[in-house]
Structure formats: structure tokens, C-alpha cells
C-alpha positions as CSV (number, residue, x, y, z in Angstrom):
1,M,-14.9,0.2,-0.2
2,F,-15.7,-3.5,0.1
3,F,-14.1,-4.4,-3.2
4,V,-10.8,-5.0,-1.3
5,I,-12.3,-8.3,0.0
6,H,-12.8,-9.6,-3.5
7,P,-10.6,-12.7,-4.0
8,N,-9.1,-11.3,-7.2
9,V,-7.6,-8.3,-5.4
10,K,-3.9,-9.0,-5.0
11,L,-2.7,-5.5,-4.2
12,F,-4.5,-2.4,-2.9
13,I,-3.0,0.9,-4.1
14,N,-4.1,3.8,-2.1
15,H,-3.2,7.1,-0.4
16,G,-3.1,5.8,3.2
17,G,-6.3,7.2,4.5
18,I,-7.3,5.6,7.8
19,S,-10.5,3.9,6.5
20,E,-8.6,2.2,3.7
21,V,-5.8,1.3,6.1
22,Y,-8.2,-0.4,8.5
23,E,-9.9,-2.3,5.7
24,A,-6.7,-3.5,4.1
25,V,-5.3,-4.7,7.5
26,D,-8.6,-6.4,8.3
27,V,-8.7,-8.2,5.0
28,G,-5.0,-8.9,4.9
29,V,-4.5,-7.5,1.4
30,P,-1.0,-6.1,0.7
31,V,-0.9,-2.3,0.2
32,L,1.1,0.1,-2.0
33,G,0.8,3.5,-0.4
34,F,1.2,6.9,-2.0
35,P,0.7,9.1,1.1
36,L,-0.1,12.7,0.2
37,F,-0.9,14.8,3.3
38,Y,-2.4,15.0,6.9
39,E,-2.3,11.6,8.6
40,Q,-1.5,9.6,5.5
41,P,2.3,9.5,5.8
42,R,2.0,8.4,9.4
43,N,-0.6,5.7,8.5
44,V,1.5,4.3,5.7
45,G,4.7,4.6,7.7
46,N,3.2,2.5,10.5
47,L,2.2,-0.2,8.0
48,V,5.7,-0.1,6.4
49,D,7.2,-0.6,9.9
50,A,4.9,-3.6,10.4
51,G,5.9,-5.1,7.1
52,K,2.5,-4.8,5.6
53,T,3.0,-2.1,3.0
54,L,5.3,-0.6,0.5
55,S,5.4,3.2,0.2
56,M,6.3,5.3,-2.8
57,D,6.3,9.0,-3.5
58,L,3.6,9.9,-6.0
59,L,5.5,12.9,-7.3
60,T,8.7,11.1,-8.1
61,V,7.7,7.5,-8.9
62,N,8.3,6.2,-12.4
63,K,7.4,3.0,-14.2
64,N,10.7,1.3,-13.6
65,D,10.9,2.0,-9.9
66,F,7.3,1.0,-9.5
67,L,7.8,-2.4,-11.2
68,E,11.1,-3.1,-9.5
69,K,9.8,-2.4,-6.0
70,N,6.7,-4.5,-6.5
71,Q,8.6,-7.4,-8.0
72,R,11.1,-7.3,-5.2
73,D,8.3,-7.3,-2.6
74,H,6.5,-10.1,-4.4
75,R,9.6,-12.3,-4.3
76,R,9.7,-11.9,-0.5
77,R,6.2,-13.3,0.0
């Protein structure tokens, strides 16, 4: 998954698997997490607590919520 280090990557959208979490933290790319099961909610939750990630629920997300949350986070940076 070395595409995350590409300079054009501005946001990494993933499920919060530990390998992706390590890579995103190592590279410093912001993450939008959609955790599904097993350790993923904990992984994403830890990144949210650290201020490195936004988390959304894959089953309830809609276009407006997605755009609003990402715009709000982008303005904070």
C-alpha cells in the first residue's frame, strides 16, 4: 500500500485496519476512517483521539454529511 506516500494523496479513506493505520501515521496523511469490525473501531478511535483522523459510519453516511465533515476538518488545518 505504498501509494499513500505519493505527494498527490491528500486524504486516505480506509476501514482502519492496522496496516493502513501504521502507514498513514508514518507518512502523516490525514485519514477518513469507516471502521467495520474487529479491531478497526478501536484503531480509528485511537486516531480520532489523537486528532489524526475523522471517523464516519459506513452504513449511515450520506453525501452532505461526508462533504460537511471533510470541509470542517479541512478548515481546521
